SEDREN-20393 format. One record per residue: residue in one letter; chain; x, y, z of N, C-alpha, C in turn. Coordinates in steps of 0.2 Angstrom, whole numbers. Example, Ala and Ser with C-alpha at 12.3 -4.5 7.8 and 13.67 -1.06 7.14 Angstrom:
BEGIN
ATOM aa ch n.east n.north  n.up ca.east ca.north ca.up c.east c.north  c.up
ATOM  A  A     66     -28    39      62      -22    39     66     -16    39
ATOM  S  A     64     -11    35      68       -5    36     64       0    39
//
This chain:
BEGIN
ATOM aa ch n.east n.north  n.up ca.east ca.north ca.up c.east c.north  c.up
ATOM  M  A    -13      12   145     -19       11   148    -23      17   147
ATOM  H  A    -30      16   145     -34       22   145    -36      24   152
ATOM  I  A    -37      30   154     -38       33   161    -44      29   164
ATOM  N  A    -49      28   159     -55       25   162    -55      17   162
ATOM  E  A    -50      14   159     -50        7   159    -47       4   165
ATOM  A  A    -51      -1   168     -49       -4   174    -44      -9   172
ATOM  P  A    -39     -11   177     -34      -16   176    -37     -22   176
ATOM  D  A    -34     -27   173     -36      -34   173    -35     -37   181
ATOM  P  A    -41     -38   184     -41      -40   191    -37     -47   192
ATOM  R  A    -36     -51   186     -32      -57   187    -25     -56   187
ATOM  S  A    -22     -50   186     -15      -49   185    -11     -49   192
ATOM  S  A    -14     -46   197     -11      -46   203    -16     -44   209
ATOM  M  A    -15     -45   215     -19      -43   221    -20     -35   220
ATOM  W  A    -15     -32   218     -15      -25   218    -20     -22   213
ATOM  A  A    -20     -26   207     -25      -25   201    -32     -27   204
ATOM  W  A    -33     -32   207     -39      -34   210    -42     -29   214
ATOM  M  A    -38     -26   219     -40      -20   223    -42     -14   219
ATOM  A  A    -38     -12   214     -39       -6   210    -46      -7   206
ATOM  Y  A    -47     -13   204     -53      -15   200    -59     -14   204
ATOM  H  A    -59     -17   211     -64      -16   215    -66      -9   218
ATOM  L  A    -60      -5   218     -61        2   220    -66       5   215
ATOM  R  A    -64       4   209     -68        8   203    -75       4   203
ATOM  F  A    -76      -2   204     -82       -6   204    -87      -3   210
ATOM  Q  A    -84      -3   216     -88       -1   221    -90       6   221
ATOM  R  A    -85      10   218     -87       18   218    -93      18   213
ATOM  M  A    -93      15   208     -99       15   203   -105      12   206
ATOM  Q  A   -104       7   209    -110        4   212   -113       8   217
ATOM  H  A   -110      13   221    -112       17   226   -114      24   222
ATOM  G  A   -113      25   216    -115       31   212   -111      37   215
ATOM  M  A   -105      35   216    -100       41   218    -96      43   213
ATOM  S  A    -95      49   212     -90       52   207    -83      52   209
ATOM  G  A    -78      53   205     -71       53   206    -70      58   211
ATOM  H  A    -73      64   210     -72       70   214    -75      68   221
ATOM  A  A    -80      65   222     -83       64   229    -79      59   232
ATOM  L  A    -76      54   229     -72       49   232    -65      52   234
ATOM  A  A    -63      57   230     -57       61   232    -58      64   238
ATOM  E  A    -64      68   239     -65       71   245    -65      66   251
ATOM  L  A    -68      61   250     -69       56   255    -62      53   258
ATOM  L  A    -58      52   253     -51       50   254    -46      55   256
ATOM  N  A    -48      61   255     -44       67   257    -38      67   252
ATOM  C  A    -39      66   245     -34       67   240    -36      70   234
ATOM  S  A    -32      71   229     -34       74   223    -38      69   218
ATOM  R  A    -42      72   214     -45       68   209    -41      64   205
ATOM  S  A    -35      67   203     -30       63   199    -27      57   203
ATOM  S  A    -27      58   209     -25       52   214    -30      46   213
ATOM  I  A    -36      48   213     -42       43   212    -41      39   205
ATOM  S  A    -39      42   200     -38       39   193    -32      35   194
ATOM  R  A    -27      37   197     -21       33   198    -22      27   202
ATOM  L  A    -26      27   207     -28       21   212    -32      16   207
ATOM  E  A    -37      19   204     -41       15   200    -37      11   194
ATOM  N  A    -32      14   192     -28       11   186    -22       7   189
ATOM  C  A    -22       6   195     -16        3   198     -9       6   198
ATOM  E  A    -10      13   197      -3       16   197     -1      19   204
ATOM  A  A     -6      19   208      -5       21   215     -8      16   220
ATOM  K  A     -6      16   226      -9       11   231    -12      14   237
ATOM  L  A    -18      11   239     -21       13   245    -17      13   251
ATOM  T  A    -18      18   255     -15       18   262    -20      14   267
ATOM  D  A    -17      12   272     -21        9   277    -27      13   280
ATOM  A  A    -26      19   280     -31       24   282    -37      24   277
ATOM  Q  A    -34      24   271     -39       25   265    -44      19   265
ATOM  A  A    -40      13   266     -44        7   266    -49       6   271
ATOM  S  A    -47       9   277     -52        9   283    -58      13   282
ATOM  V  A    -57      19   278     -62       24   277    -67      21   272
ATOM  L  A    -64      17   267     -69       14   262    -73       8   265
ATOM  D  A    -70       4   269     -73       -1   273    -79       2   277
ATOM  T  A    -78       8   280     -83       10   284    -88      14   280
ATOM  E  A    -87      17   275     -91       21   271    -96      17   267
ATOM  W  A    -93      11   265     -97        7   260    -99       0   264
ATOM  N  A    -97       0   270     -99       -6   274    -97     -13   271
ATOM  T  A    -91     -13   270     -89      -19   266    -87     -25   270
ATOM  G  A    -87     -24   277     -85      -30   281    -77     -30   281
ATOM  G  A    -74     -25   280     -67      -25   280    -63     -27   274
ATOM  M  A    -67     -28   268     -64      -30   262    -58     -27   260
ATOM  F  A    -58     -20   259     -52      -17   257    -46     -17   262
ATOM  T  A    -47     -17   268     -42      -19   273    -38     -25   272
ATOM  V  A    -42     -30   271     -40      -37   270    -36     -38   263
ATOM  M  A    -39     -35   258     -36      -35   251    -29     -32   252
ATOM  L  A    -29     -26   255     -22      -23   256    -17     -27   259
ATOM  W  A    -19     -30   264     -15      -35   268    -12     -40   264
ATOM  Y  A    -17     -43   260     -14      -49   255    -10     -46   250
ATOM  A  A    -11     -40   247      -8      -38   242      0     -36   244
ATOM  R  A      0     -34   250       7      -33   252     11     -39   253
ATOM  L  A      8     -45   254      12      -51   255     15     -54   249
ATOM  G  A     12     -52   243      14      -55   237     18     -50   233
ATOM  H  A     20     -53   227      24      -49   223     20     -45   218
ATOM  D  A     22     -38   218      19      -33   214     22     -33   207
ATOM  P  A     18     -36   202      21      -36   195     23     -29   192
ATOM  N  A     20     -24   195      22      -17   193     27     -13   197
ATOM  W  A     30     -17   201      34      -14   206     40      -9   203
ATOM  F  A     43     -12   198      48       -8   195     46      -1   192
ATOM  K  A     40      -1   189      37        6   187     36      10   192
ATOM  T  A     33       7   198      31       11   204     38      14   207
ATOM  F  A     43      10   207      50       12   209     53      17   205
ATOM  T  A     53      16   199      56       22   194     52      28   195
ATOM  D  A     46      28   195      42       34   196     44      38   202
ATOM  S  A     45      34   208      46       37   214     53      39   213
ATOM  E  A     58      35   211      65       37   210     66      44   206
ATOM  G  A     61      45   201      62       51   197     60      57   201
ATOM  R  A     56      56   206      53       62   210     56      63   217
ATOM  A  A     62      58   218      65       58   224     69      65   226
ATOM  T  A     69      66   232      73       71   235     79      69   238
ATOM  V  A     78      62   241      83       59   245     83      51   243
ATOM  L  A     88      49   241      89       41   240     94      38   245
ATOM  K  A     92      33   248      98       29   252     98      22   249
ATOM  I  A    103      20   247     104       13   244    110       9   247
ATOM  Y  A    108       3   248     113       -2   250    114      -7   245
ATOM  S  A    119      -9   242     120      -14   237    127     -18   239
ATOM  G  A    125     -25   239     131      -29   241    134     -33   235
ATOM  Q  A    131     -34   230     133      -38   224    134     -34   218
ATOM  L  A    131     -29   216     131      -25   210    132     -18   211
ATOM  I  A    135     -14   206     135       -7   207    128      -5   206
ATOM  P  A    125       0   210     118        2   209    117       6   202
ATOM  A  A    111       5   199     110        7   192    111      14   191
ATOM  L  A    110      19   197     111       26   196    119      28   195
ATOM  L  A    123      23   196     130       24   196    134      19   191
ATOM  Q  A    130      16   187     133       11   182    135      15   175
ATOM  T  A    140      12   172     142       15   165    137      11   160
ATOM  P  A    137      13   154     133        9   149    136       2   148
ATOM  A  A    143       2   148     146       -5   147    144     -10   152
ATOM  Y  A    145      -7   159     143      -12   164    136     -14   164
ATOM  A  A    131      -9   163     124      -11   162    123     -16   157
ATOM  R  A    126     -15   151     125      -19   145    127     -26   147
ATOM  A  A    133     -27   150     135      -33   152    130     -37   157
ATOM  L  A    128     -33   162     123      -37   166    116     -39   162
ATOM  L  A    114     -34   158     108      -36   154    109     -42   149
ATOM  I  A    115     -42   146     116      -48   141    116     -54   145
ATOM  E  A    119     -54   151     119      -60   155    112     -62   158
ATOM  G  A    108     -57   159     101      -58   161     97     -60   155
ATOM  R  A     99     -60   149      96      -62   143     89     -58   142
ATOM  E  A     90     -51   144      85      -47   143     84     -45   136
ATOM  P  A     77     -44   133      76      -42   126     77     -34   126
ATOM  G  A     78     -32   120      79      -25   119     84     -21   123
ATOM  I  A     90     -24   123      96      -22   127     97     -14   126
ATOM  D  A     98     -12   120      99       -5   118     95       0   122
ATOM  A  A     88      -2   121      83        3   124     84       2   132
ATOM  L  A     85      -3   135      86       -4   142     91       0   145
ATOM  V  A     97      -1   141     103        3   143    102      11   143
ATOM  E  A     99      13   137      97       20   137     93      22   142
ATOM  A  A     88      18   144      83       20   149     86      20   156
ATOM  R  A     91      16   157      95       16   164     99      22   164
ATOM  M  A    102      24   159     107       30   159    102      36   160
ATOM  A  A     96      36   157      92       42   158     90      43   165
ATOM  R  A     90      37   169      88       38   176     93      42   180
ATOM  Q  A     99      42   178     105       45   181    104      52   181
ATOM  Q  A    100      55   177      99       62   176     97      66   183
ATOM  I  A     94      62   187      91       65   194     97      67   198
ATOM  L  A    103      65   196     109       67   200    112      73   198
ATOM  T  A    111      75   192     114       81   189    109      87   187
ATOM  K  A    103      85   187      98       90   185     98      96   190
ATOM  E  A     94     101   188      93      107   193     90     105   199
ATOM  S  A     92     107   205      90      104   211     89      96   212
ATOM  P  A     95      93   211      96       86   211     95      83   217
ATOM  A  A     93      76   217      92       72   223     98      71   226
ATOM  D  A     98      70   233     103       68   237    104      61   237
ATOM  L  A    110      58   235     111       51   235    115      49   240
ATOM  W  A    114      44   244     118       41   250    118      34   248
ATOM  V  A    125      31   246     126       25   244    131      21   249
ATOM  L  A    129      15   251     133       11   255    134       5   250
ATOM  L  A    140       4   248     142       -1   243    147      -6   245
ATOM  A  A    146     -13   245     150      -18   248    156     -18   243
ATOM  E  A    162     -19   246     168      -20   242    168     -26   237
ATOM  T  A    164     -31   239     163      -37   234    160     -35   228
ATOM  A  A    156     -30   228     152      -28   222    157     -25   217
ATOM  M  A    163     -22   219     168      -19   215    173     -24   213
ATOM  A  A    173     -30   216     179      -35   214    176     -39   209
ATOM  C  A    170     -40   208     167      -44   203    168     -41   196
ATOM  L  A    171     -45   191     173      -42   185    168     -43   180
ATOM  V  A    162     -39   181     157      -38   176    159     -35   170
ATOM  G  A    159     -39   164     161      -37   158    169     -37   157
ATOM  G  A    172     -39   162     180      -39   161    183     -34   164
ATOM  K  A    190     -34   165     194      -29   168    193     -22   165
ATOM  T  A    193     -21   159     192      -15   156    186     -11   158
ATOM  V  A    180     -15   157     174      -12   159    174     -10   166
ATOM  M  A    177     -15   171     176      -13   178    181      -8   180
ATOM  R  A    186      -7   176     191       -1   178    187       5   176
ATOM  E  A    183       5   170     179       11   168    174      12   173
ATOM  Q  A    171       7   176     165        8   181    168      10   187
ATOM  L  A    174       8   189     176       11   196    178      18   195
ATOM  A  A    181      20   189     182       27   188    176      31   188
ATOM  K  A    170      28   185     164       32   186    161      33   193
ATOM  L  A    163      28   198     161       29   205    165      35   208
ATOM  L  A    172      35   206     176       41   208    173      47   206
ATOM  E  A    171      48   200     168       54   197    162      56   200
ATOM  V  A    157      51   201     151       53   204    152      54   211
ATOM  S  A    156      51   215     157       53   222    159      60   223
ATOM  E  A    162      63   218     164       70   219    158      75   218
ATOM  L  A    152      73   216     146       77   216    145      79   223
ATOM  P  A    143      85   224     141       88   231    135      84   234
ATOM  N  A    131      82   229     124       78   232    125      71   233
ATOM  V  A    131      68   232     132       61   232    137      59   238
ATOM  M  A    135      55   242     139       52   248    140      45   247
ATOM  L  A    146      43   244     147       36   243    152      33   248
ATOM  R  A    150      28   251     155       25   256    155      17   255
ATOM  I  A    161      14   255     162        7   254    162       3   260
ATOM  V  A    158      -2   260     159       -7   266    164     -12   264
ATOM  P  A    170     -12   268     175      -16   266    174     -24   268
ATOM  N  A    178     -28   265     177      -35   267    179     -36   274
ATOM  T  A    184     -32   276     186      -33   283    181     -31   288
ATOM  A  A    175     -29   286     170      -27   291    167     -34   293
ATOM  G  A    168     -39   290     165      -46   292    158     -46   292
ATOM  A  A    155     -50   296     147      -51   296    144     -44   298
ATOM  N  A    139     -42   294     136      -35   295    129     -36   293
ATOM  A  A    125     -30   294     118      -30   292    117     -30   285
ATOM  G  A    122     -28   281     121      -28   274    120     -35   270
ATOM  L  A    123     -40   274     123      -47   271    116     -50   270
ATOM  D  A    111     -47   273     104      -49   272    101     -47   265
ATOM  G  A    105     -43   261     102      -41   254    101     -34   253
ATOM  P  A    101     -32   247     101      -25   245     94     -22   246
ATOM  F  A     94     -15   247      87      -12   248     88      -4   246
ATOM  K  A     83      -1   246      83        6   245     77      10   249
ATOM  V  A     79      16   251      73       20   254     73      26   250
ATOM  I  A     67      28   248      67       34   244     62      39   247
ATOM  K  A     64      45   247      60       51   250     57      55   245
ATOM  V  A     50      55   245      47       59   240     42      64   244
ATOM  K  A     39      68   241      34       73   244     29      70   249
ATOM  E  A     27      64   247      22       60   251     24      57   257
ATOM  G  A     31      56   257      34       53   263     40      48   261
ATOM  Q  A     41      43   264      46       39   262     44      31   261
ATOM  V  A     47      29   256      45       22   254     51      17   253
ATOM  G  A     51      11   255      57        7   254     55       2   248
ATOM  Y  A     61      -1   246      60       -6   241     66     -11   242
ATOM  V  A     63     -17   242      68      -23   244     68     -27   237
ATOM  E  A     74     -29   235      75      -32   228     75     -40   229
ATOM  A  A     73     -43   224      74      -51   224     75     -53   217
ATOM  P  A     78     -59   216      79      -61   209     73     -61   204
ATOM  T  A     67     -63   207      61      -63   203     57     -57   203
ATOM  G  A     59     -52   206      56      -45   207     57     -42   214
ATOM  G  A     54     -36   214      55      -32   220     49     -31   224
ATOM  R  A     50     -29   230      44      -28   234     44     -21   237
ATOM  L  A     38     -17   236      37      -11   239     36     -11   247
ATOM  V  A     39      -7   250      38       -6   257     35       1   259
ATOM  P  A     29       1   260      26        7   261     25       9   268
ATOM  E  A     25       3   273      23        4   280     29       8   283
ATOM  A  A     27      13   287      31       17   290     36      13   295
ATOM  A  A     33       9   299      37        5   303     43       1   300
ATOM  E  A     41      -2   294      46       -6   290     51      -2   287
ATOM  V  A     49       4   285      53        9   282     58      11   287
ATOM  D  A     56      12   293      60       14   299     65       8   300
ATOM  G  A     63       2   299      68       -3   300     73      -3   295
ATOM  L  A     72      -2   289      77       -1   284     81       4   285
ATOM  L  A     79      10   287      83       16   289     88      14   294
ATOM  E  A     86      10   299      90        8   305     95       3   303
ATOM  R  A     93      -1   298      98       -6   295    103      -2   291
ATOM  F  A    101       3   287     106        7   283    111      10   288
ATOM  D  A    109      13   294     113       16   298    118      11   301
ATOM  R  A    116       5   303     120        0   306    125      -3   300
ATOM  I  A    124      -3   294     129       -4   289    134       1   289
ATOM  G  A    131       8   289     135       13   289    140      14   294
ATOM  A  A    139      11   300     143       11   306    150       7   304
ATOM  V  A    149       2   300     156       -2   298    158       0   291
ATOM  A  A    155       5   288     158        7   281    164      12   282
ATOM  L  A    168      13   277     174       17   277    171      24   276
ATOM  P  A    175      29   279     174       36   277    174      38   270
ATOM  V  A    172      43   268     172       45   261    179      45   258
ATOM  D  A    183      48   260     190       48   258    193      41   257
ATOM  S  A    192      37   263     195       31   263    192      26   258
ATOM  S  A    186      28   257     182       24   251    185      25   245
ATOM  R  A    186      32   243     189       33   237    196      30   236
ATOM  S  A    200      30   241     207       27   241    206      19   239
ATOM  L  A    201      16   242     200        9   241    198       8   234
ATOM  I  A    194      12   231     192       11   224    198      12   220
ATOM  K  A    202      17   221     208       18   217    213      12   217
ATOM  Q  A    214       9   223     218        3   224    215      -3   220
ATOM  L  A    208      -4   220     206       -9   216    207      -8   208
ATOM  M  A    206      -1   206     208        0   199    214      -1   197
ATOM  E  A    219      -1   202     226       -3   200    227     -10   198
ATOM  T  A    222     -14   201     223      -21   200    220     -23   193
ATOM  M  A    217     -19   190     213      -20   184    216     -17   178
ATOM  T  A    223     -17   178     227      -14   172    228     -20   167
//
């Protein structure tokens, strides 16, 4: 997308809001620099907002409504946008993931993408009937570089035992995948703990989620079969972090988690 090209306002509520931000700015004869000063952000942030590559905050929406006397239009649009599915959620997520300093992930059914082997990822993508599988596997593996680059991100993972018992791709693929978990768990910036089946009912049964810390703050992501949802509100992110801690309370210690992984590997010979 060209930097001056407005997004299709029919594609999503987020795009509708980005479109209107640019439209209203131009209607009021305001430059991007002037709007950046008004919203207390950089000029590049305005371009990203108008291209639907970034999202307004509650405070920014309130400032716009007051300055332009919109009758609360941006505040209401922001409320509706958060209710619906964001078609660009995955790009927003991977952008944040690549800039993360800390990631906290809970997964109950699948090995998280940052810990997957190429064969495991391929088996999932084939089953999901995704086009361009080779490129998708390559892109997924490239994301894992954040764990081994200079000044790598800290990764905290809570993984349900059930995710390791599912023979994705068969025994050989899963044995290789479990070996990858052991290998990655030895990295000084990775904390991997398993939630055993013996934990019974726990907060993780409500579904997978992630919390990512970037320089702007913390954002959450909740996944669903038809797409994910960005969680930018501080209160809801705090709720996800509290849930992460409650799941962690029933997870095995690191050493015991490694022992369980090794036990499962022995059943896949």
